[in-house]
C-alpha positions as CSV (number, residue, x, y, z in Angstrom):
1,M,-23.6,-13.4,-7.4
2,S,-23.3,-13.9,-3.6
3,I,-20.1,-16.0,-4.0
4,I,-18.6,-13.3,-6.2
5,N,-19.2,-10.6,-3.7
6,D,-17.9,-12.8,-0.9
7,F,-14.7,-13.4,-3.0
8,R,-14.4,-9.7,-3.7
9,L,-14.7,-9.0,0.0
10,L,-12.1,-11.7,0.8
11,L,-9.6,-10.2,-1.6
12,L,-10.1,-6.7,-0.4
13,G,-10.0,-7.8,3.3
14,M,-6.9,-9.8,2.8
15,W,-5.0,-6.9,1.1
16,L,-6.2,-4.5,3.8
17,G,-5.2,-6.9,6.5
18,A,-1.7,-7.3,5.0
19,A,-1.3,-3.5,4.6
20,V,-2.3,-2.9,8.2
21,F,-0.1,-5.7,9.5
22,F,2.8,-4.3,7.4
23,S,2.3,-0.7,8.7
24,V,1.5,-1.4,12.3
25,V,3.6,-4.5,13.1
26,M,6.1,-5.6,10.5
27,A,7.9,-2.3,9.6
28,P,8.3,-1.0,13.2
29,A,9.4,-4.5,14.3
30,A,12.0,-4.8,11.6
31,F,13.7,-1.6,12.7
32,S,13.3,-2.3,16.4
33,V,14.8,-5.8,16.2
34,T,17.7,-4.9,13.9
35,R,18.6,-1.9,16.0
36,S,18.6,-4.0,19.1
37,F,21.7,-5.7,17.8
38,Q,23.5,-2.3,17.7
39,L,24.9,-3.0,14.3
40,E,26.3,0.0,12.3
41,N,24.0,-0.8,9.4
42,A,20.9,-2.0,11.3
43,S,18.7,0.6,9.7
44,E,19.9,-0.3,6.3
45,I,19.1,-4.0,6.9
46,A,15.7,-3.2,8.3
47,G,15.1,-0.8,5.4
48,G,15.9,-3.6,2.9
49,I,13.4,-5.9,4.6
50,V,10.7,-3.2,4.7
51,T,11.3,-2.2,1.1
52,R,11.0,-5.8,-0.1
53,T,7.8,-6.3,1.9
54,L,6.3,-3.0,0.9
55,S,6.8,-3.9,-2.8
56,I,4.7,-7.0,-2.2
57,V,2.0,-4.9,-0.4
58,N,2.0,-2.2,-3.1
59,T,2.0,-4.6,-6.1
60,S,-0.7,-6.8,-4.6
61,G,-2.8,-3.8,-3.8
62,F,-2.5,-2.6,-7.4
63,V,-3.4,-6.0,-8.8
64,V,-6.3,-6.6,-6.4
65,S,-7.8,-3.2,-7.0
66,I,-7.6,-3.6,-10.8
67,L,-9.2,-7.1,-10.5
68,L,-11.9,-5.8,-8.3
69,M,-12.7,-2.9,-10.7
70,L,-12.8,-5.3,-13.6
71,S,-15.1,-7.7,-11.7
72,A,-17.4,-4.8,-10.8
73,F,-17.8,-4.2,-14.6
74,A,-18.2,-7.8,-15.4
75,F,-21.0,-8.6,-13.0
76,R,-23.1,-5.4,-12.9
77,K,-26.2,-4.6,-14.9
78,S,-26.2,-1.0,-13.9
79,F,-23.6,1.5,-12.7
80,A,-26.0,4.2,-11.8
81,S,-26.0,3.6,-8.0
82,W,-23.9,5.9,-5.9
83,T,-22.4,2.8,-4.1
84,T,-21.1,1.3,-7.3
85,I,-19.6,4.6,-8.5
86,L,-18.0,5.3,-5.1
87,E,-16.7,1.8,-4.9
88,L,-15.0,2.2,-8.3
89,V,-13.6,5.5,-7.3
90,M,-12.2,4.1,-4.0
91,L,-10.7,1.1,-5.9
92,G,-9.2,3.5,-8.4
93,V,-7.6,5.4,-5.4
94,V,-6.1,2.1,-4.1
95,A,-4.7,1.3,-7.6
96,L,-3.3,4.9,-7.9
97,T,-1.7,5.1,-4.5
98,T,-0.2,1.6,-4.6
99,G,1.0,2.1,-8.1
100,V,2.6,5.4,-7.4
101,G,3.9,4.1,-4.2
102,Q,5.6,1.2,-5.9
103,W,6.7,2.5,-9.3
104,V,7.3,6.2,-8.6
105,I,8.1,6.8,-5.0
106,A,9.9,3.5,-4.2
107,A,11.8,3.7,-7.5
108,K,13.1,7.2,-6.6
109,M,14.0,6.1,-3.1
110,H,16.0,3.2,-4.5
111,A,17.8,5.6,-6.8
112,L,18.6,7.9,-3.9
113,R,20.0,4.9,-1.9
114,A,22.2,4.0,-4.8
115,A,23.4,7.6,-5.2
116,A,24.2,7.9,-1.5
117,G,27.0,5.4,-1.8
118,G,26.2,4.0,1.7
119,P,23.4,3.9,4.3
120,I,21.1,6.9,4.1
121,D,21.0,7.2,7.9
122,Q,24.7,7.8,8.0
123,L,24.4,11.0,5.9
124,A,24.2,14.3,7.6
125,A,20.6,15.3,8.5
126,T,20.9,18.3,6.2
127,D,22.4,16.3,3.2
128,P,20.2,16.9,0.2
129,T,20.0,13.2,-0.6
130,R,18.9,12.3,2.9
131,V,16.3,15.2,2.9
132,A,14.9,14.0,-0.4
133,F,14.8,10.4,0.9
134,N,13.0,11.4,4.0
135,T,10.5,13.5,2.0
136,L,9.8,10.5,-0.3
137,H,9.5,8.2,2.7
138,G,6.8,10.6,4.0
139,Y,5.0,10.4,0.7
140,S,5.2,6.7,0.7
141,V,3.6,6.4,4.1
142,K,0.9,8.9,3.1
143,A,0.2,7.0,-0.2
144,L,-0.2,3.7,1.6
145,G,-2.4,5.3,4.3
146,V,-4.7,6.9,1.7
147,G,-4.9,3.6,-0.1
148,M,-5.8,1.7,3.1
149,I,-8.6,4.2,3.9
150,A,-9.9,3.9,0.3
151,A,-9.8,0.1,0.6
152,L,-11.7,0.2,3.9
153,I,-14.4,2.4,2.3
154,A,-14.6,0.1,-0.7
155,F,-14.9,-2.9,1.6
156,F,-17.8,-1.4,3.4
157,L,-19.5,-0.4,0.1
158,V,-19.2,-4.0,-1.3
159,A,-20.5,-5.4,2.0
160,Y,-23.4,-2.9,2.0
161,R,-24.4,-3.6,-1.5
162,A,-24.2,-7.4,-0.9
163,R,-26.6,-7.0,2.0
164,L,-29.0,-5.0,-0.2
165,N,-28.9,-7.8,-2.8
166,S,-29.5,-10.7,-0.4
C-alpha cells in the first residue's frame, strides 16, 4: 500500500509542480520574451504558446485527479475517515476546475479569438469581444488557482494518511 500512496503523491506533486511552473514562470515569460521583440502580434504569439501549454496542464490535471479518485476507491476498505472524504472532494475540485478550464472557458476564449478576426489585444478596450475575452481569462486564472489550492490540500491529505498508516 505504501508504494501506491507514494505513486499517488508523485502524480499529484508532478501535476501541481507543472501548474505552478506554468503560472509563475512559463506564461509570464512567454509574454515577456515575445513582447521584447516588439512585434505587432507578439501577444498573439505568446497567447498561442500559453493556450497550448495550458491545455496540457488542464487536461493532465483532469486525468490525474480522476485517476487518483479511482485509485482511492480501489485501495480503501473504509471511506468513513474525514481525510479520505476531504481528499476525494479536493480531487473532485481539481477535476472540475481543470475540466471547466479546458472544455468550457478555453473553448469560449478560442471562439472569441476566431470571431475577433485578428489579435484580441488590437481590439479597443471597450470592444465587447475583448471585454468578454478578458473576463474569461480572469475565470481561467481563477479556475486554475482554485484547482492548484485543492491539489495542494489533497497532497497533504494523502501524505498525512500515509504517515498514519506507516
